[in-house]
C-alpha positions as protocol buffer text, in pm:
chain_id: "A"
residue {
  index: 1
  type: MET
  ca { x: 626 y: -528 z: 2971 }
}
residue {
  index: 2
  type: THR
  ca { x: 654 y: -180 z: 2821 }
}
residue {
  index: 3
  type: GLY
  ca { x: 900 y: 65 z: 2674 }
}
residue {
  index: 4
  type: ALA
  ca { x: 1256 y: -37 z: 2606 }
}
residue {
  index: 5
  type: GLY
  ca { x: 1197 y: -368 z: 2780 }
}
residue {
  index: 6
  type: ALA
  ca { x: 928 y: -479 z: 2538 }
}
residue {
  index: 7
  type: GLY
  ca { x: 996 y: -793 z: 2341 }
}
residue {
  index: 8
  type: LEU
  ca { x: 1120 y: -799 z: 1984 }
}
residue {
  index: 9
  type: ALA
  ca { x: 781 y: -925 z: 1866 }
}
residue {
  index: 10
  type: GLU
  ca { x: 614 y: -606 z: 1989 }
}
residue {
  index: 11
  type: PHE
  ca { x: 845 y: -387 z: 1782 }
}
residue {
  index: 12
  type: VAL
  ca { x: 807 y: -611 z: 1479 }
}
residue {
  index: 13
  type: GLU
  ca { x: 430 y: -570 z: 1511 }
}
residue {
  index: 14
  type: LEU
  ca { x: 476 y: -192 z: 1495 }
}
residue {
  index: 15
  type: THR
  ca { x: 615 y: -231 z: 1143 }
}
residue {
  index: 16
  type: LYS
  ca { x: 289 y: -391 z: 1011 }
}
residue {
  index: 17
  type: PRO
  ca { x: 488 y: -683 z: 867 }
}
residue {
  index: 18
  type: ARG
  ca { x: 221 y: -803 z: 623 }
}
residue {
  index: 19
  type: ILE
  ca { x: 186 y: -458 z: 467 }
}
residue {
  index: 20
  type: THR
  ca { x: 563 y: -409 z: 462 }
}
residue {
  index: 21
  type: PHE
  ca { x: 601 y: -750 z: 293 }
}
residue {
  index: 22
  type: MET
  ca { x: 357 y: -647 z: 20 }
}
residue {
  index: 23
  type: VAL
  ca { x: 548 y: -320 z: -24 }
}
residue {
  index: 24
  type: VAL
  ca { x: 869 y: -515 z: -77 }
}
residue {
  index: 25
  type: VAL
  ca { x: 698 y: -755 z: -321 }
}
residue {
  index: 26
  type: THR
  ca { x: 565 y: -471 z: -540 }
}
residue {
  index: 27
  type: ALA
  ca { x: 905 y: -296 z: -526 }
}
residue {
  index: 28
  type: ALA
  ca { x: 1071 y: -623 z: -637 }
}
residue {
  index: 29
  type: ALA
  ca { x: 831 y: -648 z: -931 }
}
residue {
  index: 30
  type: GLY
  ca { x: 908 y: -291 z: -1034 }
}
residue {
  index: 31
  type: PHE
  ca { x: 1283 y: -354 z: -1015 }
}
residue {
  index: 32
  type: TRP
  ca { x: 1258 y: -677 z: -1214 }
}
residue {
  index: 33
  type: LEU
  ca { x: 1046 y: -515 z: -1486 }
}
residue {
  index: 34
  type: ALA
  ca { x: 1290 y: -224 z: -1525 }
}
residue {
  index: 35
  type: SER
  ca { x: 1601 y: -441 z: -1526 }
}
residue {
  index: 36
  type: VAL
  ca { x: 1793 y: -481 z: -1853 }
}
residue {
  index: 37
  type: GLY
  ca { x: 2017 y: -784 z: -1885 }
}
residue {
  index: 38
  type: PRO
  ca { x: 2127 y: -991 z: -1583 }
}
residue {
  index: 39
  type: LEU
  ca { x: 1979 y: -891 z: -1248 }
}
residue {
  index: 40
  type: ASP
  ca { x: 2211 y: -668 z: -1045 }
}
residue {
  index: 41
  type: THR
  ca { x: 2181 y: -859 z: -716 }
}
residue {
  index: 42
  type: ALA
  ca { x: 2346 y: -598 z: -492 }
}
residue {
  index: 43
  type: LEU
  ca { x: 2132 y: -317 z: -634 }
}
residue {
  index: 44
  type: PHE
  ca { x: 1820 y: -534 z: -612 }
}
residue {
  index: 45
  type: LEU
  ca { x: 1879 y: -621 z: -246 }
}
residue {
  index: 46
  type: GLY
  ca { x: 1965 y: -260 z: -161 }
}
residue {
  index: 47
  type: THR
  ca { x: 1643 y: -137 z: -321 }
}
residue {
  index: 48
  type: LEU
  ca { x: 1430 y: -392 z: -137 }
}
residue {
  index: 49
  type: ALA
  ca { x: 1605 y: -336 z: 196 }
}
residue {
  index: 50
  type: GLY
  ca { x: 1580 y: 42 z: 177 }
}
residue {
  index: 51
  type: THR
  ca { x: 1220 y: 39 z: 61 }
}
residue {
  index: 52
  type: GLY
  ca { x: 1120 y: -214 z: 328 }
}
residue {
  index: 53
  type: LEU
  ca { x: 1290 y: -16 z: 604 }
}
residue {
  index: 54
  type: VAL
  ca { x: 1122 y: 310 z: 501 }
}
residue {
  index: 55
  type: ALA
  ca { x: 784 y: 131 z: 486 }
}
residue {
  index: 56
  type: ALA
  ca { x: 839 y: -27 z: 828 }
}
residue {
  index: 57
  type: GLY
  ca { x: 939 y: 306 z: 978 }
}
residue {
  index: 58
  type: ALA
  ca { x: 636 y: 480 z: 828 }
}
residue {
  index: 59
  type: SER
  ca { x: 404 y: 215 z: 973 }
}
residue {
  index: 60
  type: CYS
  ca { x: 559 y: 254 z: 1315 }
}
residue {
  index: 61
  type: LEU
  ca { x: 529 y: 632 z: 1311 }
}
residue {
  index: 62
  type: ASN
  ca { x: 171 y: 604 z: 1184 }
}
residue {
  index: 63
  type: GLN
  ca { x: 77 y: 383 z: 1479 }
}
residue {
  index: 64
  type: LEU
  ca { x: 252 y: 625 z: 1714 }
}
residue {
  index: 65
  type: ALA
  ca { x: 44 y: 917 z: 1584 }
}
residue {
  index: 66
  type: GLU
  ca { x: -279 y: 712 z: 1598 }
}
residue {
  index: 67
  type: ARG
  ca { x: -230 y: 539 z: 1934 }
}
residue {
  index: 68
  type: GLU
  ca { x: -516 y: 727 z: 2102 }
}
residue {
  index: 69
  type: THR
  ca { x: -768 y: 668 z: 1823 }
}
residue {
  index: 70
  type: ASP
  ca { x: -650 y: 308 z: 1788 }
}
residue {
  index: 71
  type: ALA
  ca { x: -737 y: 252 z: 2155 }
}
residue {
  index: 72
  type: ARG
  ca { x: -1104 y: 332 z: 2077 }
}
residue {
  index: 73
  type: MET
  ca { x: -1132 y: 82 z: 1792 }
}
residue {
  index: 74
  type: ASP
  ca { x: -1186 y: -292 z: 1842 }
}
residue {
  index: 75
  type: ARG
  ca { x: -980 y: -366 z: 1529 }
}
residue {
  index: 76
  type: THR
  ca { x: -669 y: -186 z: 1659 }
}
residue {
  index: 77
  type: ALA
  ca { x: -698 y: -170 z: 2038 }
}
residue {
  index: 78
  type: GLY
  ca { x: -468 y: -470 z: 2075 }
}
residue {
  index: 79
  type: ARG
  ca { x: -177 y: -305 z: 1894 }
}
residue {
  index: 80
  type: PRO
  ca { x: 137 y: -259 z: 2108 }
}
residue {
  index: 81
  type: LEU
  ca { x: 99 y: 117 z: 2167 }
}
residue {
  index: 82
  type: PRO
  ca { x: -270 y: 145 z: 2264 }
}
residue {
  index: 83
  type: ALA
  ca { x: -243 y: -179 z: 2463 }
}
residue {
  index: 84
  type: GLY
  ca { x: 47 y: -34 z: 2661 }
}
residue {
  index: 85
  type: ARG
  ca { x: 300 y: -300 z: 2567 }
}
residue {
  index: 86
  type: VAL
  ca { x: 532 y: -40 z: 2411 }
}
residue {
  index: 87
  type: ASP
  ca { x: 575 y: 320 z: 2524 }
}
residue {
  index: 88
  type: ALA
  ca { x: 562 y: 618 z: 2291 }
}
residue {
  index: 89
  type: LEU
  ca { x: 928 y: 723 z: 2323 }
}
residue {
  index: 90
  type: PRO
  ca { x: 1085 y: 386 z: 2227 }
}
residue {
  index: 91
  type: ALA
  ca { x: 833 y: 354 z: 1943 }
}
residue {
  index: 92
  type: ALA
  ca { x: 927 y: 701 z: 1815 }
}
residue {
  index: 93
  type: GLY
  ca { x: 1296 y: 616 z: 1829 }
}
residue {
  index: 94
  type: PHE
  ca { x: 1242 y: 285 z: 1656 }
}
residue {
  index: 95
  type: GLY
  ca { x: 1026 y: 431 z: 1378 }
}
residue {
  index: 96
  type: GLY
  ca { x: 1265 y: 722 z: 1326 }
}
residue {
  index: 97
  type: ALA
  ca { x: 1568 y: 493 z: 1314 }
}
residue {
  index: 98
  type: LEU
  ca { x: 1409 y: 259 z: 1060 }
}
residue {
  index: 99
  type: SER
  ca { x: 1306 y: 554 z: 839 }
}
residue {
  index: 100
  type: LEU
  ca { x: 1649 y: 714 z: 854 }
}
residue {
  index: 101
  type: LEU
  ca { x: 1830 y: 385 z: 793 }
}
residue {
  index: 102
  type: GLY
  ca { x: 1605 y: 301 z: 496 }
}
residue {
  index: 103
  type: THR
  ca { x: 1660 y: 644 z: 342 }
}
residue {
  index: 104
  type: LEU
  ca { x: 2039 y: 615 z: 384 }
}
residue {
  index: 105
  type: VAL
  ca { x: 2040 y: 267 z: 227 }
}
residue {
  index: 106
  type: LEU
  ca { x: 1850 y: 399 z: -73 }
}
residue {
  index: 107
  type: LEU
  ca { x: 2078 y: 703 z: -104 }
}
residue {
  index: 108
  type: LEU
  ca { x: 2409 y: 523 z: -61 }
}
residue {
  index: 109
  type: ALA
  ca { x: 2339 y: 179 z: -207 }
}
residue {
  index: 110
  type: VAL
  ca { x: 2080 y: 262 z: -477 }
}
residue {
  index: 111
  type: ASN
  ca { x: 2042 y: 616 z: -614 }
}
residue {
  index: 112
  type: ARG
  ca { x: 1925 y: 964 z: -522 }
}
residue {
  index: 113
  type: THR
  ca { x: 1601 y: 938 z: -721 }
}
residue {
  index: 114
  type: THR
  ca { x: 1479 y: 637 z: -526 }
}
residue {
  index: 115
  type: ALA
  ca { x: 1587 y: 791 z: -194 }
}
residue {
  index: 116
  type: LEU
  ca { x: 1386 y: 1108 z: -272 }
}
residue {
  index: 117
  type: ILE
  ca { x: 1079 y: 904 z: -363 }
}
residue {
  index: 118
  type: GLY
  ca { x: 1123 y: 710 z: -36 }
}
residue {
  index: 119
  type: LEU
  ca { x: 1134 y: 1037 z: 159 }
}
residue {
  index: 120
  type: ALA
  ca { x: 824 y: 1163 z: -24 }
}
residue {
  index: 121
  type: THR
  ca { x: 643 y: 838 z: 55 }
}
residue {
  index: 122
  type: LEU
  ca { x: 731 y: 867 z: 423 }
}
residue {
  index: 123
  type: ALA
  ca { x: 626 y: 1232 z: 447 }
}
residue {
  index: 124
  type: LEU
  ca { x: 298 y: 1185 z: 261 }
}
residue {
  index: 125
  type: TYR
  ca { x: 201 y: 883 z: 471 }
}
residue {
  index: 126
  type: VAL
  ca { x: 295 y: 1011 z: 815 }
}
residue {
  index: 127
  type: LEU
  ca { x: 258 y: 1388 z: 788 }
}
residue {
  index: 128
  type: VAL
  ca { x: -30 y: 1422 z: 542 }
}
residue {
  index: 129
  type: TYR
  ca { x: -241 y: 1106 z: 519 }
}
residue {
  index: 130
  type: THR
  ca { x: -235 y: 1017 z: 889 }
}
residue {
  index: 131
  type: PRO
  ca { x: -377 y: 1348 z: 1021 }
}
residue {
  index: 132
  type: LEU
  ca { x: -620 y: 1377 z: 728 }
}
residue {
  index: 133
  type: LYS
  ca { x: -796 y: 1056 z: 840 }
}
residue {
  index: 134
  type: ARG
  ca { x: -959 y: 1259 z: 1119 }
}
residue {
  index: 135
  type: ARG
  ca { x: -1052 y: 1553 z: 895 }
}
residue {
  index: 136
  type: THR
  ca { x: -1179 y: 1448 z: 552 }
}
residue {
  index: 137
  type: SER
  ca { x: -1298 y: 1145 z: 359 }
}
residue {
  index: 138
  type: LEU
  ca { x: -1049 y: 1245 z: 85 }
}
residue {
  index: 139
  type: CYS
  ca { x: -782 y: 1091 z: 310 }
}
residue {
  index: 140
  type: THR
  ca { x: -818 y: 764 z: 120 }
}
residue {
  index: 141
  type: VAL
  ca { x: -731 y: 929 z: -212 }
}
residue {
  index: 142
  type: VAL
  ca { x: -434 y: 1105 z: -51 }
}
residue {
  index: 143
  type: GLY
  ca { x: -317 y: 786 z: 123 }
}
residue {
  index: 144
  type: ALA
  ca { x: -328 y: 595 z: -200 }
}
residue {
  index: 145
  type: VAL
  ca { x: -44 y: 811 z: -336 }
}
residue {
  index: 146
  type: PRO
  ca { x: 231 y: 692 z: -97 }
}
residue {
  index: 147
  type: GLY
  ca { x: 76 y: 348 z: -110 }
}
residue {
  index: 148
  type: ALA
  ca { x: 131 y: 337 z: -488 }
}
residue {
  index: 149
  type: LEU
  ca { x: 496 y: 448 z: -484 }
}
residue {
  index: 150
  type: PRO
  ca { x: 680 y: 125 z: -385 }
}
residue {
  index: 151
  type: PRO
  ca { x: 677 y: -30 z: -735 }
}
residue {
  index: 152
  type: VAL
  ca { x: 794 y: 308 z: -868 }
}
residue {
  index: 153
  type: MET
  ca { x: 1084 y: 289 z: -621 }
}
residue {
  index: 154
  type: GLY
  ca { x: 1162 y: -56 z: -754 }
}
residue {
  index: 155
  type: TRP
  ca { x: 1160 y: 77 z: -1110 }
}
residue {
  index: 156
  type: THR
  ca { x: 1384 y: 372 z: -1032 }
}
residue {
  index: 157
  type: GLY
  ca { x: 1608 y: 149 z: -822 }
}
residue {
  index: 158
  type: ALA
  ca { x: 1694 y: -46 z: -1135 }
}
residue {
  index: 159
  type: SER
  ca { x: 1681 y: 234 z: -1392 }
}
residue {
  index: 160
  type: ASP
  ca { x: 1725 y: 564 z: -1203 }
}
residue {
  index: 161
  type: ALA
  ca { x: 1454 y: 704 z: -1432 }
}
residue {
  index: 162
  type: LEU
  ca { x: 1087 y: 797 z: -1389 }
}
residue {
  index: 163
  type: SER
  ca { x: 957 y: 667 z: -1722 }
}
residue {
  index: 164
  type: ALA
  ca { x: 601 y: 611 z: -1841 }
}
residue {
  index: 165
  type: GLU
  ca { x: 622 y: 246 z: -1736 }
}
residue {
  index: 166
  type: ALA
  ca { x: 690 y: 350 z: -1375 }
}
residue {
  index: 167
  type: TRP
  ca { x: 378 y: 564 z: -1375 }
}
residue {
  index: 168
  type: VAL
  ca { x: 173 y: 274 z: -1512 }
}
residue {
  index: 169
  type: LEU
  ca { x: 277 y: 68 z: -1210 }
}
residue {
  index: 170
  type: PHE
  ca { x: 184 y: 364 z: -988 }
}
residue {
  index: 171
  type: ALA
  ca { x: -159 y: 394 z: -1152 }
}
residue {
  index: 172
  type: ILE
  ca { x: -237 y: 26 z: -1113 }
}
residue {
  index: 173
  type: LEU
  ca { x: -159 y: 27 z: -744 }
}
residue {
  index: 174
  type: PHE
  ca { x: -332 y: 361 z: -686 }
}
residue {
  index: 175
  type: LEU
  ca { x: -657 y: 247 z: -849 }
}
residue {
  index: 176
  type: TRP
  ca { x: -648 y: -91 z: -676 }
}
residue {
  index: 177
  type: GLN
  ca { x: -619 y: 69 z: -333 }
}
residue {
  index: 178
  type: MET
  ca { x: -941 y: 269 z: -362 }
}
residue {
  index: 179
  type: PRO
  ca { x: -1198 y: -16 z: -377 }
}
residue {
  index: 180
  type: HIS
  ca { x: -973 y: -220 z: -145 }
}
residue {
  index: 181
  type: PHE
  ca { x: -975 y: 41 z: 129 }
}
residue {
  index: 182
  type: LEU
  ca { x: -1339 y: 136 z: 72 }
}
residue {
  index: 183
  type: ALA
  ca { x: -1423 y: -229 z: 135 }
}
residue {
  index: 184
  type: ILE
  ca { x: -1223 y: -224 z: 458 }
}
residue {
  index: 185
  type: ALA
  ca { x: -1399 y: 95 z: 567 }
}
residue {
  index: 186
  type: VAL
  ca { x: -1744 y: -53 z: 494 }
}
residue {
  index: 187
  type: ALA
  ca { x: -1661 y: -374 z: 681 }
}
residue {
  index: 188
  type: TRP
  ca { x: -1542 y: -181 z: 988 }
}
residue {
  index: 189
  type: ARG
  ca { x: -1754 y: 134 z: 951 }
}
residue {
  index: 190
  type: ASP
  ca { x: -1866 y: 148 z: 1316 }
}
residue {
  index: 191
  type: ASP
  ca { x: -1510 y: 92 z: 1436 }
}
residue {
  index: 192
  type: TYR
  ca { x: -1379 y: 379 z: 1225 }
}
residue {
  index: 193
  type: ALA
  ca { x: -1658 y: 602 z: 1356 }
}
residue {
  index: 194
  type: ARG
  ca { x: -1561 y: 522 z: 1716 }
}
residue {
  index: 195
  type: GLY
  ca { x: -1202 y: 606 z: 1633 }
}
residue {
  index: 196
  type: GLY
  ca { x: -1297 y: 943 z: 1485 }
}
residue {
  index: 197
  type: HIS
  ca { x: -1176 y: 857 z: 1135 }
}
residue {
  index: 198
  type: VAL
  ca { x: -1367 y: 1039 z: 862 }
}
residue {
  index: 199
  type: MET
  ca { x: -1368 y: 755 z: 611 }
}
residue {
  index: 200
  type: LEU
  ca { x: -1618 y: 784 z: 325 }
}
residue {
  index: 201
  type: PRO
  ca { x: -1848 y: 501 z: 445 }
}
residue {
  index: 202
  type: VAL
  ca { x: -1865 y: 672 z: 788 }
}
residue {
  index: 203
  type: VAL
  ca { x: -2001 y: 998 z: 639 }
}
residue {
  index: 204
  type: ASP
  ca { x: -2205 y: 828 z: 365 }
}
residue {
  index: 205
  type: PRO
  ca { x: -2502 y: 680 z: 557 }
}
residue {
  index: 206
  type: ASP
  ca { x: -2687 y: 529 z: 261 }
}
residue {
  index: 207
  type: GLY
  ca { x: -2366 y: 407 z: 93 }
}
residue {
  index: 208
  type: SER
  ca { x: -2448 y: 567 z: -243 }
}
residue {
  index: 209
  type: ARG
  ca { x: -2126 y: 767 z: -276 }
}
residue {
  index: 210
  type: THR
  ca { x: -1920 y: 470 z: -161 }
}
residue {
  index: 211
  type: ALA
  ca { x: -2098 y: 249 z: -416 }
}
residue {
  index: 212
  type: ARG
  ca { x: -2028 y: 491 z: -702 }
}
residue {
  index: 213
  type: GLN
  ca { x: -1663 y: 522 z: -614 }
}
residue {
  index: 214
  type: THR
  ca { x: -1622 y: 146 z: -578 }
}
residue {
  index: 215
  type: ILE
  ca { x: -1757 y: 94 z: -930 }
}
residue {
  index: 216
  type: LEU
  ca { x: -1564 y: 389 z: -1074 }
}
residue {
  index: 217
  type: TYR
  ca { x: -1224 y: 281 z: -945 }
}
residue {
  index: 218
  type: SER
  ca { x: -1282 y: -89 z: -1017 }
}
residue {
  index: 219
  type: ALA
  ca { x: -1380 y: -7 z: -1375 }
}
residue {
  index: 220
  type: ALA
  ca { x: -1085 y: 232 z: -1420 }
}
residue {
  index: 221
  type: LEU
  ca { x: -845 y: -33 z: -1297 }
}
residue {
  index: 222
  type: LEU
  ca { x: -936 y: -273 z: -1575 }
}
residue {
  index: 223
  type: PRO
  ca { x: -797 y: -82 z: -1879 }
}
residue {
  index: 224
  type: VAL
  ca { x: -503 y: 56 z: -1680 }
}
residue {
  index: 225
  type: SER
  ca { x: -404 y: -296 z: -1574 }
}
residue {
  index: 226
  type: LEU
  ca { x: -371 y: -389 z: -1944 }
}
residue {
  index: 227
  type: LEU
  ca { x: -116 y: -113 z: -2015 }
}
residue {
  index: 228
  type: PRO
  ca { x: 192 y: -323 z: -1921 }
}
residue {
  index: 229
  type: ALA
  ca { x: 107 y: -550 z: -2215 }
}
residue {
  index: 230
  type: ILE
  ca { x: 31 y: -259 z: -2446 }
}
residue {
  index: 231
  type: LEU
  ca { x: 362 y: -94 z: -2354 }
}
residue {
  index: 232
  type: GLN
  ca { x: 537 y: -428 z: -2403 }
}
residue {
  index: 233
  type: MET
  ca { x: 650 y: -455 z: -2043 }
}
residue {
  index: 234
  type: SER
  ca { x: 478 y: -796 z: -2032 }
}
residue {
  index: 235
  type: GLY
  ca { x: 341 y: -1034 z: -2292 }
}
residue {
  index: 236
  type: ASP
  ca { x: 14 y: -1188 z: -2406 }
}
residue {
  index: 237
  type: ALA
  ca { x: -21 y: -1423 z: -2109 }
}
residue {
  index: 238
  type: TYR
  ca { x: -21 y: -1123 z: -1880 }
}
residue {
  index: 239
  type: PHE
  ca { x: -275 y: -943 z: -2100 }
}
residue {
  index: 240
  type: TRP
  ca { x: -529 y: -1222 z: -2088 }
}
residue {
  index: 241
  type: GLY
  ca { x: -467 y: -1292 z: -1722 }
}
residue {
  index: 242
  type: ALA
  ca { x: -505 y: -923 z: -1632 }
}
residue {
  index: 243
  type: LEU
  ca { x: -823 y: -903 z: -1839 }
}
residue {
  index: 244
  type: GLY
  ca { x: -979 y: -1195 z: -1655 }
}
residue {
  index: 245
  type: LEU
  ca { x: -870 y: -1070 z: -1316 }
}
residue {
  index: 246
  type: GLY
  ca { x: -992 y: -721 z: -1395 }
}
residue {
  index: 247
  type: LEU
  ca { x: -1334 y: -834 z: -1515 }
}
residue {
  index: 248
  type: ALA
  ca { x: -1376 y: -1032 z: -1194 }
}
residue {
  index: 249
  type: PHE
  ca { x: -1268 y: -725 z: -994 }
}
residue {
  index: 250
  type: VAL
  ca { x: -1534 y: -515 z: -1167 }
}
residue {
  index: 251
  type: GLY
  ca { x: -1787 y: -791 z: -1094 }
}
residue {
  index: 252
  type: PHE
  ca { x: -1705 y: -786 z: -724 }
}
residue {
  index: 253
  type: GLY
  ca { x: -1719 y: -405 z: -727 }
}
residue {
  index: 254
  type: VAL
  ca { x: -2064 y: -399 z: -886 }
}
residue {
  index: 255
  type: ALA
  ca { x: -2193 y: -666 z: -647 }
}
residue {
  index: 256
  type: THR
  ca { x: -2058 y: -473 z: -348 }
}
residue {
  index: 257
  type: ALA
  ca { x: -2208 y: -148 z: -474 }
}
residue {
  index: 258
  type: ARG
  ca { x: -2550 y: -307 z: -531 }
}
residue {
  index: 259
  type: ASP
  ca { x: -2565 y: -500 z: -203 }
}
residue {
  index: 260
  type: ARG
  ca { x: -2386 y: -246 z: 23 }
}
residue {
  index: 261
  type: SER
  ca { x: -2358 y: -500 z: 304 }
}
residue {
  index: 262
  type: VAL
  ca { x: -2069 y: -588 z: 530 }
}
residue {
  index: 263
  type: ALA
  ca { x: -2068 y: -942 z: 389 }
}
residue {
  index: 264
  type: SER
  ca { x: -2029 y: -821 z: 30 }
}
residue {
  index: 265
  type: ALA
  ca { x: -1760 y: -573 z: 134 }
}
residue {
  index: 266
  type: ARG
  ca { x: -1563 y: -854 z: 293 }
}
residue {
  index: 267
  type: ARG
  ca { x: -1596 y: -1064 z: -21 }
}
residue {
  index: 268
  type: MET
  ca { x: -1463 y: -770 z: -221 }
}
residue {
  index: 269
  type: LEU
  ca { x: -1180 y: -731 z: 29 }
}
residue {
  index: 270
  type: ARG
  ca { x: -1079 y: -1099 z: 7 }
}
residue {
  index: 271
  type: TYR
  ca { x: -1072 y: -1085 z: -372 }
}
residue {
  index: 272
  type: SER
  ca { x: -872 y: -761 z: -378 }
}
residue {
  index: 273
  type: VAL
  ca { x: -613 y: -913 z: -144 }
}
residue {
  index: 274
  type: ALA
  ca { x: -567 y: -1204 z: -385 }
}
residue {
  index: 275
  type: TYR
  ca { x: -586 y: -991 z: -700 }
}
residue {
  index: 276
  type: LEU
  ca { x: -276 y: -774 z: -648 }
}
residue {
  index: 277
  type: PRO
  ca { x: -5 y: -1038 z: -588 }
}
residue {
  index: 278
  type: ILE
  ca { x: -145 y: -1252 z: -870 }
}
residue {
  index: 279
  type: LEU
  ca { x: -144 y: -957 z: -1111 }
}
residue {
  index: 280
  type: PHE
  ca { x: 212 y: -855 z: -1023 }
}
residue {
  index: 281
  type: ALA
  ca { x: 332 y: -1217 z: -1039 }
}
residue {
  index: 282
  type: LEU
  ca { x: 185 y: -1249 z: -1388 }
}
residue {
  index: 283
  type: MET
  ca { x: 349 y: -923 z: -1490 }
}
residue {
  index: 284
  type: ALA
  ca { x: 689 y: -1035 z: -1361 }
}
residue {
  index: 285
  type: PHE
  ca { x: 678 y: -1389 z: -1497 }
}
residue {
  index: 286
  type: ASP
  ca { x: 561 y: -1275 z: -1841 }
}
residue {
  index: 287
  type: LYS
  ca { x: 814 y: -993 z: -1865 }
}
residue {
  index: 288
  type: VAL
  ca { x: 916 y: -911 z: -2221 }
}
residue {
  index: 289
  type: ALA
  ca { x: 1289 y: -974 z: -2258 }
}
residue {
  index: 290
  type: SER
  ca { x: 1494 y: -658 z: -2293 }
}
């Protein structure tokens, strides 16, 4: 079944629900950390709804743009668009409607600052990062920018201000994404090559550049992840937890860089997937009262 007659599950799949869920979680953490006094429930829910809708719309439009390359990759060939379960026009309408609705929710129920960041996130992801994947290995760096903005949207949703703390949250998520996505690209290097994506591991045959960047970003993440405690966003429990998590992250990064195998990349990937929610949960639970 295709086009407008496709089932609800097919359209939900277009939103990349697991990624969208993580976007909402990091936005919630940013909102909670920026909140002063009792939580403003209506503002909180508006921020999460708007951010989630924009993220879902961006994912849908990304899959629309990449449907032909997705069809050449084992990892993505089963998605609704390349598999022919949803047609391009309904997918475009769905993605556009989600993006517009999310932006309007942020503008009308939250604030202009958060709506503008949401629009910037959408534009960078769909119009810049997506086409760059077929042109340059720097696409991962560019893509990490919109990927790091959801906790900033949470922060501005609560405070309507782009303070230093918001940029710390941005930096943590930006640096985390680099070894995370490099590990994905190593694990599915051949698939990305078939799809025509110019990921760094695809154009780095001996893996030396990928190894250096994995270590560099993993090491940079460690001190940056301690800044929430230094800036008194979170307390001592967060500091020690982040230190332990960060040292382990560096350890996985070094091991992956030395081994340069698919197996080590997948171990790095599994740890990075666990690292982020644990870190943000620690940050939120150990929030310094304001």
